[in-house]
Residue, then its C-alpha position, 0 to 999 in steps of 0.5 A: m610195682q608195675i609189671d612192666e618195670t619188672l619188664r624191665l628187669r627181665q630184658l636186663i638179664e634176658r641180654f644174658v640169658t633166655l628166661t622162661d618164665h617158670d625160670w622168671n617166676l623163681l626170683t619175682p616173689h623178692v623182687l620189692e620196689r624201693s625209693l632212695k633219696k637224694q644224697e642216700l646209700f644204697a651201700t655202705e662202707g663198713k656193712i654188709a651188702r644183701d641186696i642187688g638193685f635195678v635202676l629204675e630211674g635216678d642217678m647214683r655214685h660208686y665210691y671209697t674214701r680213704d683219709g677221708e677223701e672220696k674216689t669215684t669209680y661208677f656211676y649208674f643210671e636207669n635199667s642197669f644193676v648197682a649192687a657193693y656185689i664183692s660184699c654181698i658175694t663174700g659176706q665181708p662189710s663193704l669196702l665202698n659206698i653207692e650213693a643216689l645222685t637224685i631221687c631213685r627208684l629201685l628194684v631190689f631182689p636178696y643176693a641170697i635168692l640169686k645165690q640158691l638160684f646160681a645153685t639149683n637152676h642151670v639157666w640161673e648159674k649161667f647168668g651168674r657166671l656172664l653177669a660175673e664175665y660182665l664185671a670182671i671185664g668192666l674192672e679191668e678196663r677200668m683199670v686199665g685206664l686209670l693206670m695206663t691213661s693220661p687223664e687227658e685220655r681218660y677224658q677223651s675216651l669218656l666222650q668217645s665212650n657209650k658212657q654219654k649219660i656222665i658227661e650229660r647228667i654227671p656233676q663236674h666235681y663228679i665227673a673231674n673225681y671219676l677220671g682222677i684229677t680235681p675239677v680246675s684240670l677237669s675244666r682245663i681239658r675241655n677248655r682244650v679238647q674244645k679248641k681241638 
């Protein structure tokens, strides 16, 4: 594990809080590098999730299964956190899968360590609160998008958002699944949008 890679993790955390070297050094002994092969799972439905990941490189997909059908709800790219966070918090089996869509490299650390830091260090406690708020906003935006907008509006919103990596790097059938439509419907919507 290279020092500049852990620095990338620190920079992401410092978008939420300012860390002293002392604060940072409370986490670093617990950070390990992990690689995933394409289609390998980082989190598995039915198993308790214990780790938080930070994506160094690669593309990942967060999905649920129901009656054998997959429902994609989120994508992860480099410089983002990845976790079955609710399973980590509750200690209950995960309801979701997180799959590597490409070869991935991550920095990984146990949620239990983060929880200890929340309880013993004010800066880390603040980070935990701000991270939870960030996740809650993202979940609500996603839920509102699925419940209140049409598939074409969801696609237009995706095109205009800061999520261009989804358009650029994710296979079309996963984008369609993420938008809650079939690949054929996505193709029709794309054609209509391009003609406008």
